[in-house]
C-alpha positions, 0 to 999 in steps of 0.5 A: 751878170747877164752880160757876163753869161752871154760873153762866157757862152759866146767864148765857149762856142768859139772853139778852134774849129769854128774859128777856122770855119769863120775864115775865108782863107789864110796865108803865111809860112809853114814848117812840116815834119814827118814823124815816125811812130817812134817819134823820130823826125824822118823829113822836114820841109818849109815854105809858104802856104795859102788856103782860100775857101771853098777849096784852094790850096797853095803849098810852095816848098822852098827847102829841102827842094823847090816845089809848088803844089796848087789844088782847086778842089778838082785838080792838083798841079805839082811843079818841081822846079829842081826836076823841071817837071809839071804834073797835073792830076784829078783829086779824088775823094779818097785821096783827100788831104788833111789840109782840105779839112782846114777849109771844111765847114763845121757841118762837114766836119761834124758829119765826117768825124767824131770831134772833141774840142778843148779850148784851142785844140780839137781832135777829130777821129774819122767816122770812115774806117777806111780813111787814110788818117786815123786821127787829126789834131788841130790847135790854135796857138798864140800869134796867129800860129796853127798846128795840124797833126795828121796820124796815118794808119801806121802811126806816122804823123804829118805835123804842120805848123802854119804861121799866118801872115794876117796882113797879107790874106790870100788872093785868087791869083795866088792859086794860078799855076805860073808859066814854066819853061819846061 
């Protein structure tokens, strides 16, 4: 009886945010949609992603056009293969992306958001009233799939579905900009 109580207690504490906080990183395929406040899909894109603690992001868009975004916490590098352009710029606190919250510690999330968790789903409401996003929802689904919905102040939603490739975790070399001829 005592063993069952301990196991149930551990299961209740292992919520979706703690499951993310325990990870060093993840990589795989993504599908992204931008949805209007009326529910209309405005844009779609897909490709490959990589997240690695403490603050590395790789976002390789394959459709509808080819782009690579690399973030290291301080700098964002964007390579547009179709336009043959490379842009680098600093990342400021004010322009933080919802993806950065996937890498955040649970303590950082608790200080930045009012959080409600229900099993494999969490809703995060920013404490900062000037935040770019008024609501983040993170869900863990079966078969190593994660969903992130980020609703902006106008009611538009950025929906991202991450299909994790658990056999190929991200490596530091994945976050280095490749050489380009332009």
